[in-house]
C-alpha positions as CSV (number, residue, x, y, z in Angstrom):
1,M,98.8,69.3,-249.9
2,N,95.7,67.1,-250.4
3,K,97.0,64.7,-247.7
4,T,97.3,67.6,-245.3
5,K,93.8,68.7,-246.0
6,E,92.5,65.1,-245.5
7,Q,94.2,64.9,-242.1
8,F,92.7,68.3,-241.2
9,V,89.2,67.1,-242.0
10,R,89.6,63.8,-240.2
11,M,90.8,65.5,-237.0
12,G,87.4,67.1,-236.4
13,K,86.6,69.8,-233.9
14,R,89.1,68.9,-231.2
15,G,92.1,69.1,-233.4
16,A,90.9,71.8,-235.8
17,A,93.0,74.7,-234.5
18,P,96.4,72.9,-234.5
19,A,95.5,71.2,-237.8
20,A,94.6,74.6,-239.3
21,A,97.9,76.0,-238.1
22,L,99.8,73.0,-239.7
23,L,97.9,73.5,-242.9
24,V,98.9,77.2,-243.0
25,L,102.5,76.3,-242.1
26,S,102.7,73.7,-244.8
27,S,101.5,76.2,-247.4
28,A,104.0,78.8,-246.0
29,A,106.8,76.2,-246.0
30,G,106.1,75.4,-249.7
31,M,106.3,79.1,-250.6
32,L,109.6,79.4,-248.6
33,A,111.1,76.4,-250.2
34,A,110.4,77.8,-253.6
35,Q,112.5,80.9,-252.8
36,S,116.2,80.5,-253.3
37,S,117.7,82.4,-250.4
38,L,119.6,80.2,-247.9
39,G,118.5,82.3,-245.0
40,E,114.8,81.7,-245.9
41,A,115.4,78.0,-246.2
42,K,116.9,77.9,-242.7
43,M,113.9,79.8,-241.4
44,E,111.6,77.2,-243.0
45,N,113.3,74.4,-241.2
46,Q,113.1,76.2,-237.8
47,T,109.4,76.9,-238.2
48,I,108.6,73.3,-239.1
49,T,110.7,71.9,-236.2
50,V,109.0,74.2,-233.7
51,Q,105.6,73.3,-234.9
52,A,106.3,69.6,-234.9
53,K,106.7,69.5,-231.1
54,F,102.9,69.6,-230.7
55,Y,100.9,67.2,-232.8
56,C,98.0,64.8,-232.4
57,N,98.6,61.4,-233.8
58,I,95.1,60.6,-235.0
59,K,96.1,57.0,-235.8
60,A,97.1,56.2,-232.2
61,L,93.6,55.2,-231.2
62,T,91.2,52.8,-232.8
63,P,87.8,54.3,-233.8
64,A,86.2,52.7,-230.6
65,E,89.0,54.1,-228.4
66,R,88.7,57.5,-230.0
67,A,84.9,57.5,-229.4
68,R,85.4,56.6,-225.7
69,H,88.2,59.2,-225.4
70,K,86.0,61.9,-226.8
71,E,83.2,60.9,-224.5
72,L,85.6,61.2,-221.5
73,G,87.1,64.4,-222.8
74,D,83.7,66.0,-223.1
75,K,82.8,64.9,-219.6
76,L,86.1,66.3,-218.2
77,L,85.6,69.7,-220.0
78,K,82.0,70.0,-218.7
79,A,82.7,68.8,-215.1
80,R,85.7,71.0,-214.5
81,N,85.2,73.1,-211.3
82,E,88.3,75.2,-211.6
83,T,91.3,75.8,-213.9
84,I,94.6,76.9,-212.4
85,E,97.5,78.2,-214.4
86,T,100.8,76.7,-213.2
87,E,104.3,77.6,-214.2
88,K,104.5,74.9,-216.9
89,G,100.9,74.3,-217.8
90,Y,97.4,74.1,-216.2
91,E,95.6,72.1,-213.5
92,F,92.0,71.1,-213.9
93,Q,90.1,70.4,-210.7
94,Y,87.1,68.2,-210.3
95,S,84.6,67.0,-207.7
96,P,85.0,63.2,-207.3
97,E,81.2,63.0,-207.4
98,K,81.3,64.2,-211.0
99,V,84.6,62.7,-212.3
100,S,86.4,59.7,-210.8
101,V,90.1,59.2,-210.6
102,A,89.6,56.1,-212.8
103,E,88.0,58.2,-215.5
104,V,90.8,60.8,-215.4
105,A,93.3,58.0,-215.6
106,E,91.5,56.3,-218.5
107,W,91.5,59.7,-220.3
108,V,95.2,60.2,-219.6
109,V,96.2,56.8,-221.0
110,A,94.4,57.5,-224.3
111,E,95.6,61.1,-224.5
112,S,99.2,60.0,-223.9
113,K,99.0,57.8,-227.0
114,C,97.8,60.6,-229.3
115,C,99.6,63.5,-227.7
116,P,102.8,62.2,-226.2
117,F,104.3,65.6,-225.7
118,F,102.2,66.2,-222.5
119,D,103.3,65.4,-219.0
120,F,100.4,64.2,-216.9
121,H,99.9,64.5,-213.2
122,I,96.8,63.1,-211.3
123,D,96.3,63.9,-207.7
124,L,93.6,63.0,-205.2
125,E,93.6,65.8,-202.6
126,R,91.7,67.1,-199.5
127,E,91.0,63.6,-198.1
128,G,89.6,62.4,-201.4
129,K,87.3,65.4,-202.0
130,L,89.3,66.9,-204.9
131,V,90.5,65.2,-208.1
132,C,93.2,67.2,-210.0
133,L,94.6,66.7,-213.5
134,R,97.7,68.8,-214.3
135,L,98.9,69.0,-217.9
136,T,102.5,70.3,-218.4
137,G,105.2,70.0,-221.0
138,S,107.9,71.8,-222.8
139,E,107.9,75.5,-223.7
140,G,104.9,76.4,-225.8
141,V,102.6,73.7,-224.4
142,K,100.5,76.2,-222.4
143,Q,99.3,77.9,-225.6
144,F,98.4,74.5,-227.0
145,I,96.4,73.7,-223.8
146,R,94.6,77.0,-223.9
147,T,93.5,76.3,-227.5
148,E,92.7,72.6,-227.1
149,F,91.0,72.7,-223.7
150,G,89.2,76.1,-224.0
151,V,91.2,77.7,-221.2
152,K,90.6,81.5,-221.0
């Protein structure tokens, strides 16, 4: 349990919600494991498997890479012109005067290391006047995106 708490503390603001959920789940999983019913044990395994789909590997980036990734992430969050819900995720739209395709691509490369469950799509549209970043993934990823990227 202490290791889980340490990981929660190290994740910081960006990963606090998923980490809190994992902390709660690990506590609940421990309580379920202590019970002897086979049905409850099966439920525990299902819960852990479902939650394990979406995780942030905090060791995937060096401290310098993580600092740059946070800087780019903050810029992308602030510069977002529009957020469009898609069937499998969300699309974030930017003005190329505020965010370049290169910056979006740099953010995607780092994000794919720590959050490999995302599918990333970068588009340059309207004759270069619109930069789009679409995040998609397996079932449940939309809720993760809403939480992590402040989508309302």
